C-alpha angles and dihedrals in degrees: 000000000000105000090215095056097093091052094046091049094060108023137056089238139356104246117230118198124255140246113331109181092037090051092051089050090049088056091055103264117142110237097172089119130110086239091055111188091354088070088075089064084069101049115001111035091151090067089056091053092048091058091046090051094049092053091049090050088049090057106264115163091196129037120195120219126242092249098100093109097022116117139153089241093051096049094042089053085063091058100265121138120245089255093051091047091051092050090053092051091051090046090065089067094041091053092051094046093048090050093047093048093048090049092048093052090061100034111120098181104112091193093062123098118214106276121243130234115224117196109222118231106186125192128276088252091064089063090051088056091205100110094260091128084075092052106033092211096131096144091210133128127258088249091058090054093045091051093048095051101036102074095035092053090048091054093048093047090050088060088059107233117181093242140350122249107211095188147173090018108172101192142030091237090066094042090055091048095050093046089050088055089047090061088068087068103049094175092059126089127201144181121225119211125180131209111234133203096201141353096295112022142064118242088267091054101255123138114267086211092060091047093051093045091053092049091048089079095050108098096197092055104089100176136020129200155103135297139167090030133125112271091230090073099045101087093054092045092050091053090053092048091049090056094044107046141031091207120104112275117236122198130179109155129174123276096260103265119118119255126215106205093198098051092029091224136129128224136180133037128314120235132228096271100185091049091053091047090066091059091047090052089051088056092053110276114143103176115049135171138128140269130197116004095011114119144203086264090060091049092048090055091046095048093049088060095039095061100045 
């Protein structure tokens, strides 16, 4: 069963949470670390739970774990053993589930459905921490990608999230590798969202249409879409997705500012995310949230409209 079905049956959209690393940075946490937000799993897990809680309070139906940039290789490079690294990766799911369950115990909104926890599986390029997740030009073999994702996915699945978030994928090669690993866990569902460089292509230059059409035949993939992409491209991408897949379309783009992957800084104005989300829904999107630079305030505005 598609875990999003109950939400889609009774709401305009299923509301995904907003920016995670950018929200931590906004609250004063230093993310100038190759592990990015995953570094807080090491030393400040409470901060992770605070952001999860704020998005739940804002109305998110799905919160995404702090495992986007978490990997065995990354943690072991910091001197941790393989066992310790594995425990940290699993902890990202446990922290989110504990926060969700505590929130649900005190939630008095009878219209809400129990929120889901999505375990983030970021791209190989995020581990490299060199901006290549926005290019997709890894220059590595399929086997390298399979090896990288296999053990991390196993650890996340062991922690029993509700769904996997295979996100910010820049190329079809990596999408195929991660979905092949997913088949090892037949009870687990996932969404796959690509990062795009324009209104028709992934960051690596492949056709979004071709990516969506390939994923259409993958039974464990329960939603297909775009994340960590400039809002200006989302309408065109949504139209292509609508024509290319029967699966629910998931969108969680950036807030509108421009990102420099080398300096890891943002510049320019943010856009009215919740207002744009209404137009994306009109084009066919059913799961909508935000990525970098979007906030709990954006999600609160979005969720107020989603449940009317």
